BABALUM-118953 format. One record per residue (C-alpha): residue in three letters; y, x, z. Coordinates in nm, 4 decimals. Layout:
N
ATOM:ALA:Y:X:Z
...
# end
This chain:
333
ATOM:UNK:15.7304:18.8396:13.0522
ATOM:UNK:15.4879:18.9937:12.7854
ATOM:UNK:15.2404:18.8317:12.6246
ATOM:UNK:14.8715:18.9210:12.7052
ATOM:UNK:14.6176:18.6453:12.6003
ATOM:UNK:14.5859:18.3937:12.3233
ATOM:UNK:14.4327:18.0770:12.4409
ATOM:UNK:14.2907:17.8691:12.1141
ATOM:UNK:14.2504:17.5303:12.1988
ATOM:UNK:13.9925:17.3299:12.0056
ATOM:UNK:13.7973:17.0232:11.9816
ATOM:UNK:13.4447:16.9706:11.8859
ATOM:UNK:13.3570:16.8236:11.5600
ATOM:UNK:13.2174:16.5182:11.4527
ATOM:UNK:12.9113:16.6719:11.3789
ATOM:UNK:12.8768:16.8571:11.6855
ATOM:UNK:12.9244:16.5759:11.8996
ATOM:UNK:12.6646:16.3832:11.6885
ATOM:UNK:12.4062:16.6673:11.7211
ATOM:UNK:12.5020:16.6685:12.0926
ATOM:UNK:12.4299:16.2763:12.1017
ATOM:UNK:12.0756:16.2825:11.8847
ATOM:UNK:11.9768:16.6230:11.9675
ATOM:UNK:11.9579:16.7645:11.6283
ATOM:UNK:12.0967:16.7906:11.3119
ATOM:UNK:11.8393:16.6021:11.1306
ATOM:UNK:11.8018:16.3012:11.3888
ATOM:UNK:12.1708:16.2803:11.3446
ATOM:UNK:12.1711:16.2561:10.9927
ATOM:UNK:11.9067:16.0245:10.9926
ATOM:UNK:12.1232:15.7629:11.2051
ATOM:UNK:12.4410:15.7980:10.9879
ATOM:UNK:12.2123:15.7701:10.7045
ATOM:UNK:12.0233:15.4760:10.7952
ATOM:UNK:12.3191:15.2559:10.9432
ATOM:UNK:12.5117:15.3542:10.5731
ATOM:UNK:12.1885:15.1584:10.4299
ATOM:UNK:12.1660:14.8855:10.6513
ATOM:UNK:12.5611:14.8463:10.5817
ATOM:UNK:12.4929:14.8660:10.2119
ATOM:UNK:12.1941:14.5919:10.2316
ATOM:UNK:12.4601:14.3503:10.4258
ATOM:UNK:12.7416:14.4020:10.1201
ATOM:UNK:12.5344:14.3423:9.8374
ATOM:UNK:12.6693:14.0669:9.7295
ATOM:UNK:12.9758:14.3445:9.6549
ATOM:UNK:12.8992:14.6878:9.5506
ATOM:UNK:13.2031:14.7914:9.5462
ATOM:UNK:13.3080:14.6903:9.8594
ATOM:UNK:12.9619:14.8556:10.0095
ATOM:UNK:13.1041:15.1850:9.8605
ATOM:UNK:13.4358:15.1224:10.0085
ATOM:UNK:13.2879:15.0628:10.3184
ATOM:UNK:13.0584:15.4081:10.2994
ATOM:UNK:13.3528:15.6295:10.2127
ATOM:UNK:13.5990:15.4639:10.4940
ATOM:UNK:13.3050:15.4848:10.7664
ATOM:UNK:13.1555:15.8645:10.6524
ATOM:UNK:12.8503:15.7219:10.6333
ATOM:UNK:12.7742:15.9904:10.3553
ATOM:UNK:12.6135:16.2618:10.6047
ATOM:UNK:12.7671:16.5392:10.3863
ATOM:UNK:13.1402:16.4669:10.4639
ATOM:UNK:13.0362:16.5294:10.8502
ATOM:UNK:12.9155:16.8909:10.7196
ATOM:UNK:13.1957:16.9763:10.5032
ATOM:UNK:13.4511:16.8894:10.7676
ATOM:UNK:13.2515:17.0988:11.0157
ATOM:UNK:13.1945:17.3900:10.7973
ATOM:UNK:13.5713:17.3936:10.6970
ATOM:UNK:13.7261:17.3421:11.0200
ATOM:UNK:13.4601:17.6638:11.1753
ATOM:UNK:13.6210:17.8997:10.8656
ATOM:UNK:13.9502:17.8251:10.9446
ATOM:UNK:13.8597:17.9189:11.3052
ATOM:UNK:13.6819:18.2016:11.1997
ATOM:UNK:13.9827:18.3104:11.0013
ATOM:UNK:14.2503:18.2798:11.3075
ATOM:UNK:13.9719:18.4396:11.5627
ATOM:UNK:13.9663:18.7721:11.3213
ATOM:UNK:14.3208:18.7560:11.2843
ATOM:UNK:14.4336:18.7256:11.6426
ATOM:UNK:14.1812:19.0053:11.7531
ATOM:UNK:14.3660:19.2925:11.5291
ATOM:UNK:14.6632:19.2028:11.7583
ATOM:UNK:14.6105:19.0233:12.1018
ATOM:UNK:14.2726:18.9101:12.3053
ATOM:UNK:14.1950:18.6069:12.2668
ATOM:UNK:13.9372:18.3448:12.4222
ATOM:UNK:13.8656:17.9776:12.3651
ATOM:UNK:13.9099:17.6735:12.5635
ATOM:UNK:13.7614:17.3099:12.4558
ATOM:UNK:14.0132:16.9981:12.4572
ATOM:UNK:13.7408:16.8518:12.7730
ATOM:UNK:13.8814:17.1667:12.9730
ATOM:UNK:14.1970:17.1580:12.9261
ATOM:UNK:14.3561:16.9090:13.2125
ATOM:UNK:14.1910:17.1559:13.4265
ATOM:UNK:14.2553:17.4913:13.2926
ATOM:UNK:14.5789:17.7219:13.4175
ATOM:UNK:14.7731:17.8610:13.1528
ATOM:UNK:14.9881:18.1403:13.2133
ATOM:UNK:15.3100:18.3099:13.1191
ATOM:UNK:15.1447:18.5638:12.9791
ATOM:UNK:14.9656:18.3283:12.7600
ATOM:UNK:15.0496:18.1792:12.3982
ATOM:UNK:14.8780:17.8967:12.3298
ATOM:UNK:14.6931:17.8435:11.9324
ATOM:UNK:14.5758:17.4580:11.9068
ATOM:UNK:14.3517:17.3916:11.5958
ATOM:UNK:14.2771:17.0578:11.4967
ATOM:UNK:14.4571:16.7334:11.4981
ATOM:UNK:14.7879:16.6103:11.6271
ATOM:UNK:14.6219:16.4120:11.9170
ATOM:UNK:14.5032:16.8183:12.0505
ATOM:UNK:14.8267:16.9210:12.0806
ATOM:UNK:14.9701:16.5833:12.2190
ATOM:UNK:14.6967:16.6772:12.4843
ATOM:UNK:14.6998:17.0086:12.5453
ATOM:UNK:15.1250:17.0257:12.5648
ATOM:UNK:15.0910:16.8034:12.8628
ATOM:UNK:14.8750:17.0771:13.0550
ATOM:UNK:15.0968:17.4288:12.8788
ATOM:UNK:15.3901:17.4527:13.1490
ATOM:UNK:15.6267:17.5033:12.8857
ATOM:UNK:15.4090:17.7687:12.6982
ATOM:UNK:15.4610:17.8651:12.3326
ATOM:UNK:15.2081:17.6339:12.1102
ATOM:UNK:15.1525:17.7575:11.7808
ATOM:UNK:14.9761:17.4728:11.6118
ATOM:UNK:14.7603:17.4646:11.3056
ATOM:UNK:14.6107:17.2327:11.0972
ATOM:UNK:14.2244:17.3592:10.9516
ATOM:UNK:14.1980:17.1092:10.6484
ATOM:UNK:14.4974:16.9644:10.5192
ATOM:UNK:14.3200:16.7808:10.3522
ATOM:UNK:14.2048:16.5483:10.6011
ATOM:UNK:14.5093:16.5983:10.8517
ATOM:UNK:14.8468:16.5022:10.8148
ATOM:UNK:14.9538:16.7390:11.0713
ATOM:UNK:15.2511:16.5989:11.1685
ATOM:UNK:15.2802:16.7909:11.4803
ATOM:UNK:15.0852:17.1094:11.2963
ATOM:UNK:15.3396:17.3174:11.1293
ATOM:UNK:15.0982:17.6035:11.0578
ATOM:UNK:14.7905:17.6827:10.8580
ATOM:UNK:14.5447:17.9817:10.8802
ATOM:UNK:14.7025:18.1678:10.6529
ATOM:UNK:15.0375:18.1850:10.7969
ATOM:UNK:15.0065:18.1209:11.1884
ATOM:UNK:14.9721:18.4675:11.2678
ATOM:UNK:15.3259:18.4758:11.1825
ATOM:UNK:15.4192:18.2487:11.4581
ATOM:UNK:15.1819:18.4511:11.7132
ATOM:UNK:15.3664:18.7797:11.6330
ATOM:UNK:15.7362:18.5786:11.6704
ATOM:UNK:15.6190:18.4778:12.0384
ATOM:UNK:15.5056:18.8010:12.1249
ATOM:UNK:15.8460:18.9911:12.0002
ATOM:UNK:16.0302:18.6911:12.1860
ATOM:UNK:16.1897:18.5727:11.8646
ATOM:UNK:16.0704:18.2597:11.7533
ATOM:UNK:16.2245:17.9216:11.7012
ATOM:UNK:16.0896:17.6428:11.8703
ATOM:UNK:16.0884:17.2640:11.8934
ATOM:UNK:16.1219:17.1462:12.2455
ATOM:UNK:15.9702:16.7804:12.3002
ATOM:UNK:16.0232:16.5482:12.5928
ATOM:UNK:15.7542:16.3856:12.8299
ATOM:UNK:15.7296:16.0408:12.9255
ATOM:UNK:15.6293:16.0440:13.2843
ATOM:UNK:15.4668:15.7717:13.5396
ATOM:UNK:15.5255:15.8500:13.8980
ATOM:UNK:15.3195:15.5864:14.1406
ATOM:UNK:15.4807:15.5577:14.5099
ATOM:UNK:15.1937:15.7854:14.6784
ATOM:UNK:15.3336:16.0836:14.4564
ATOM:UNK:15.0627:16.0621:14.1578
ATOM:UNK:15.2017:16.1503:13.8574
ATOM:UNK:15.1222:16.1772:13.4380
ATOM:UNK:15.2312:16.2976:13.1926
ATOM:UNK:15.2480:16.1678:12.7983
ATOM:UNK:15.3528:16.3282:12.4668
ATOM:UNK:15.3102:16.0342:12.2602
ATOM:UNK:15.3092:15.7554:12.4888
ATOM:UNK:15.1991:15.5462:12.8385
ATOM:UNK:15.0133:15.2210:12.8462
ATOM:UNK:15.0931:15.0445:13.2142
ATOM:UNK:14.8538:14.7314:13.2236
ATOM:UNK:14.5080:14.6310:13.2727
ATOM:UNK:14.2085:14.8219:13.2059
ATOM:UNK:14.0234:14.4838:13.0731
ATOM:UNK:14.1285:14.2212:12.8408
ATOM:UNK:14.2650:14.0104:13.0893
ATOM:UNK:14.6325:13.9522:13.1118
ATOM:UNK:14.8197:14.2155:13.3199
ATOM:UNK:15.0753:14.0953:13.6173
ATOM:UNK:15.3200:14.2756:13.7784
ATOM:UNK:15.6929:14.3191:13.8875
ATOM:UNK:15.9020:14.4752:13.6510
ATOM:UNK:16.2859:14.6254:13.7153
ATOM:UNK:16.4984:14.7430:13.4207
ATOM:UNK:16.8775:14.7829:13.4275
ATOM:UNK:16.9131:14.6025:13.7448
ATOM:UNK:16.7273:14.2967:13.6588
ATOM:UNK:16.4218:14.1872:13.8111
ATOM:UNK:16.1307:13.9501:13.6909
ATOM:UNK:15.7731:13.8881:13.7127
ATOM:UNK:15.5704:13.9091:13.4054
ATOM:UNK:15.1888:13.8371:13.2721
ATOM:UNK:15.1176:14.0458:12.9510
ATOM:UNK:14.8972:14.2228:12.7765
ATOM:UNK:15.0977:14.5305:12.9402
ATOM:UNK:15.3665:14.7854:12.7963
ATOM:UNK:15.3880:15.0790:12.5873
ATOM:UNK:15.6444:15.3213:12.6916
ATOM:UNK:15.6750:15.5557:12.3754
ATOM:UNK:15.8721:15.8843:12.3316
ATOM:UNK:16.0576:16.0260:12.0307
ATOM:UNK:15.7355:16.1951:11.8719
ATOM:UNK:15.5249:15.8807:11.9757
ATOM:UNK:15.7552:15.6260:11.8196
ATOM:UNK:15.5634:15.6191:11.4891
ATOM:UNK:15.2215:15.5447:11.6547
ATOM:UNK:15.1094:15.2940:11.8632
ATOM:UNK:15.4282:15.1566:11.9098
ATOM:UNK:15.5140:15.0935:11.5573
ATOM:UNK:15.1918:14.8561:11.5524
ATOM:UNK:15.4073:14.5980:11.8171
ATOM:UNK:15.7000:14.6348:11.5316
ATOM:UNK:15.4328:14.5456:11.2530
ATOM:UNK:15.3199:14.2644:11.4418
ATOM:UNK:15.6962:14.1250:11.5285
ATOM:UNK:15.7730:14.2097:11.1842
ATOM:UNK:15.4788:14.0058:11.0689
ATOM:UNK:15.5072:13.7072:11.2528
ATOM:UNK:15.8740:13.7040:11.2471
ATOM:UNK:15.8375:13.6499:10.8472
ATOM:UNK:15.6300:13.3760:10.8543
ATOM:UNK:15.9948:13.2034:10.9420
ATOM:UNK:16.2486:13.4387:10.8266
ATOM:UNK:16.3120:13.5086:10.4538
ATOM:UNK:16.4141:13.8911:10.3228
ATOM:UNK:16.3241:14.0171:10.6422
ATOM:UNK:16.3982:14.3903:10.6825
ATOM:UNK:16.1353:14.5813:10.9287
ATOM:UNK:16.3460:14.8308:11.0757
ATOM:UNK:16.1483:15.0918:11.3082
ATOM:UNK:16.3030:15.2848:11.6129
ATOM:UNK:16.4676:15.6108:11.5730
ATOM:UNK:16.4234:15.7596:11.9185
ATOM:UNK:16.6451:16.0420:12.0001
ATOM:UNK:16.4655:16.3413:12.1967
ATOM:UNK:16.6144:16.2546:12.5810
ATOM:UNK:16.5031:15.8648:12.4946
ATOM:UNK:16.2143:15.6375:12.5652
ATOM:UNK:16.1646:15.3212:12.4047
ATOM:UNK:15.9298:15.0423:12.6203
ATOM:UNK:15.7911:14.7022:12.4957
ATOM:UNK:15.6289:14.4482:12.6496
ATOM:UNK:15.2876:14.3682:12.4635
ATOM:UNK:15.2690:13.9894:12.3941
ATOM:UNK:15.4464:13.8437:12.7125
ATOM:UNK:15.3843:13.4891:12.8596
ATOM:UNK:15.6237:13.2314:12.9766
ATOM:UNK:15.5110:13.0100:13.2605
ATOM:UNK:15.5981:12.8641:13.5540
ATOM:UNK:15.5889:13.2067:13.7765
ATOM:UNK:15.6043:13.4156:13.4634
ATOM:UNK:15.9184:13.4716:13.2385
ATOM:UNK:15.9941:13.6995:12.9103
ATOM:UNK:16.3545:13.8281:12.9580
ATOM:UNK:16.2905:14.1973:12.9383
ATOM:UNK:16.0868:14.2705:12.6846
ATOM:UNK:16.2178:14.6420:12.5449
ATOM:UNK:16.4479:14.8941:12.6563
ATOM:UNK:16.5786:15.2024:12.5905
ATOM:UNK:16.5098:15.4320:12.8622
ATOM:UNK:16.7684:15.7739:12.9312
ATOM:UNK:16.8410:16.0472:13.1598
ATOM:UNK:16.9162:15.8644:13.4741
ATOM:UNK:16.8021:15.5449:13.4262
ATOM:UNK:16.4244:15.4471:13.4974
ATOM:UNK:16.1908:15.1214:13.4525
ATOM:UNK:16.0209:15.0245:13.7608
ATOM:UNK:15.6815:14.7983:13.7401
ATOM:UNK:15.5061:14.6480:14.1181
ATOM:UNK:15.1703:14.6122:14.0251
ATOM:UNK:14.9986:14.2563:14.1155
ATOM:UNK:14.6523:14.3361:13.9987
ATOM:UNK:14.4095:14.3503:14.2859
ATOM:UNK:14.1563:14.5309:14.0593
ATOM:UNK:14.1567:14.6769:13.6983
ATOM:UNK:14.4869:14.7922:13.6744
ATOM:UNK:14.5569:15.1589:13.4989
ATOM:UNK:14.8233:15.3789:13.3611
ATOM:UNK:14.7005:15.6058:13.0458
ATOM:UNK:14.8763:15.8579:12.8541
ATOM:UNK:14.8211:15.9470:12.4767
ATOM:UNK:14.5315:15.6732:12.4093
ATOM:UNK:14.3282:15.8831:12.6283
ATOM:UNK:14.1712:15.5755:12.8789
ATOM:UNK:13.9855:15.8823:13.0512
ATOM:UNK:14.3270:16.0204:13.1702
ATOM:UNK:14.4582:15.8140:13.3721
ATOM:UNK:14.5821:15.6768:13.7143
ATOM:UNK:14.5091:15.3493:13.9110
ATOM:UNK:14.7515:15.0587:13.9089
ATOM:UNK:14.6529:14.7997:14.1547
ATOM:UNK:14.8461:14.5955:14.4127
ATOM:UNK:15.0467:14.8040:14.6366
ATOM:UNK:15.1372:15.0458:14.3934
ATOM:UNK:15.4768:15.0790:14.2009
ATOM:UNK:15.5108:15.2925:13.9185
ATOM:UNK:15.8648:15.4731:13.8264
ATOM:UNK:15.8694:15.5544:13.4646
ATOM:UNK:16.1407:15.7978:13.2815
ATOM:UNK:16.1622:16.1423:13.1114
ATOM:UNK:15.9977:16.4039:13.2839
ATOM:UNK:16.1771:16.7718:13.3625
ATOM:UNK:15.9144:16.9333:13.1852
ATOM:UNK:15.9203:16.9820:12.8066
ATOM:UNK:15.6698:17.0723:12.5516
ATOM:UNK:15.7575:17.3915:12.3555
ATOM:UNK:15.6109:17.3661:11.9994
ATOM:UNK:15.6623:17.6959:11.7897
ATOM:UNK:15.8702:17.6003:11.5094
ATOM:UNK:15.7274:17.7667:11.0777
ATOM:UNK:16.0686:17.7728:10.9593
ATOM:UNK:16.0852:18.1156:10.8671
ATOM:UNK:16.4430:18.1217:10.7375
ATOM:UNK:16.5759:18.0607:11.0922
ATOM:UNK:16.3505:18.3220:11.2603
# end
């Protein structure tokens, strides 16, 4: 089927979000610079620390403005180039979950890695050309293109001569039929800081647990949230074990890794199942024992969630759907 439309997916810049919050640019500037001033006064005992804080937190309003200008310069360049070869329109991130993508579309994501992850879940396997608008600010692990070369990727999709990286999602399916996909990771637990209570079944073993919740990671997400679990375990164990080597997980495309955060052992709860690999045909089953505030959310977006209270059972595994990220390896095309 021929490609007829390019859908540009973008998010608001930090400056746009601030103006939305404070009504005007000048009021936003006053707030940012005033807050930075308050922090500096509080840290006057160390000028170096105050400067470091200011740089890291973005207290300098000019940084917000520069970031905004660079992003929109990249966006304008993308629109200008697309207009010469194909019709296009913009969809904001907040509307992606309800937007119906078509096989006649090519998706152009411009932003950070998280925007690619969020878009991919709703893309239905449609090719995604992911563009890094600002290489000085964003690492762009999932952003193989920039405004100077992305048009090659779009043209290859239109000609159906593109190479792509296929990436699998994690899937949470409830016993009432609801389901949620995750490009990077799923969180299963309590929405608050209280302990999550549930029954967990893995590899034919069943136990009741109390913990800070579970993280289920895909290959794409294994260097993100999941890595913090390994960092914590390494740090604690390192107090008692000398010359300990930190080994990070190397997941394959068709594997998920789950880890239980801070499992607590008591008369009623066990800690025998703390981590494991989920492959095709193998599932993790979790039955909620939480009367309220139980949730499952994906990719760190708490608004993208399923309620997971008593009576709900979630089956976690690999989804049938895949993300289709266009490759920028020109030599292979």
